[in-house]
N, C-alpha and C positions, 0 to 999 in steps of 0.2 A: 504494500500500500504506500503510495506517495503522500508525503506530508510537507506542509510549509509551516514553519514557526517564525513569526515576524516580531521584531522588537524585543527579542530576548536578550538578557544581559549575561555576560560570561561571569561565572562564579569564581574562577581562578585562572591563572595563566595556563596555556596549553602545554601538554607534554608530548614528546615525540620519541619514536624509536624505529630503527631499521626493521623492515619486514624480513623474516627468515625465508631464505630460498627464493626471494623475489627482489627485483629492483624497486626501491622506493621506501617510503616511510608511512607509518600509521601515526596520526596526530589525534590525541584524545583531549577532550575538554568537556566541561559541564556548563549548561545554560539554565537560567531561571526565567520563567514566564510568570508575571504577576497579573492576577485578575481580581476583580472585586465582585462579591456576591452579597446579597441581602440575607442575613440570617437573624431570625427573631426580630425583625424590624430595624436592625443595625447593619451598616455596611462593614464587611470584613474583607481584608486582603488575603488572598490565597496564593501561595507560591508553589509552582509546579516545576520540579527539576528534571532535566533530561541529560543523560550521558551521551556524548556524541563521539563517533570515530570517523575520521576523514583520511582517505588513502590518497597519497600524492607522491610525485617524484621530486618535487621541490619543496623546501622548507620556507619559502618566501611568505606563505600565509601566516606563519608563526609570528612574524613581526607585528601583525594586526590583532592576534588573538590574546589580548591582555585582560586582566580582571576588570570588570565593569563595562567593557566595550559592548555596545549594542550590535547585534547581528541578526541576519535573516537566514534561516536554514531551510534548504529544500532537499529532500532525500527519501530513502526508504525507511519505514518504521519497523523495528523488531522489538518484541517485548520479552525481557528476561524476568523470570519470576523467582 
């Protein structure tokens, strides 16, 4: 399933490591999406966290993936329980 997460903030700087047996890197980071809901007549902020993995041959993207940066993410969703 394709998903788009817009306006999410990075929770920490990204981490990267070389992929075993393949050329390139896996870049991991977490993003938080804040929403507001009315609960018992009061507005409450709800934070939803997503762990993301990005596969790339260049680490240029890591220059931009710093804590607090707003990002838009498009990709496949997989759920780990």
